[in-house]
N, C-alpha and C positions, 0 to 999 in steps of 0.2 A: 718747401715747394715753389711749384711752375706760377711764373708768373702771366706763363702764354693764353691766350684768350679761349676761355674755356667750350666753342663754339668750332676752335680753330685745334682740338686734341679728335686726334685718333679713340674708340671705343677701349683699345687698352694701355693710352698714354694718360684718358682718363680717369679711369676706373688704382692704374699704382697710386696717381695723386690720392686718391679715392681711399686705398687701403691705406699709403702716411702716416696722412688726418687721420684716421683712424685711431690710431697708436699712438699718435702722440696725440689726440683726444682722452683714449680712455688713461693714459700714465699717470694723469690725472698732475702734471709738470707743468701746464699748462698755467700761464697768465690771465686772469678771467675775458682780459680785452681780447685778447689772441684768441682765444678761444671762440668765444664770440665771432671774428674775425675767422679761422678754420671754419667752421660752423655752416657759416654762412655758404665759403666755398666747395663747403663737402655737398652743402646741399646743389651745390648748380652742378658739383661732378658727375652727379645722381640724375640727375635726371638727364645731364647731357646722358651719361650710359643707357638709361631705359628708350628714350628716342632713337640710339645706336640698334637695343636691341629687336627697338620693335620691326621700325625700317631693315632688318633683315629676317627678320619672324615670317615678315610680309608677303619678303622676297621670295623667302623660299615657299611660306603659303602660297605665292600664283606660280610655281616650278611648273608649265602645260605639262602632260605625255602623251606620246604618242597609239597607235594602237598596239602596239609589244611593251609599250608597262617605258617608255627609254628617256628622256626628258629630250624636249624644246622646241622654248620658248618659255617665256612666260606672257604671262597674264597681265593688262596693265592693271594695275593698286588704284580702286579706287579712296579718293579720302573721304574721314567720315567727321 
């Protein structure tokens, strides 16, 4: 596992670490206290991945098209 701050991770880094955590937890060979730590880290990684995906989806959804149907820019994304 990485000691890297979750907020500083790319989507791919966070997802890879989350997958590793799931494998460890599913193995059943991790002591209880370590399982709790891994679960908490996994929850933070999951939330980070979801936020990165949502931001990417919003950016793609806001791509504007010109009269020929070709991408020509982005509309600002409103915060909800």
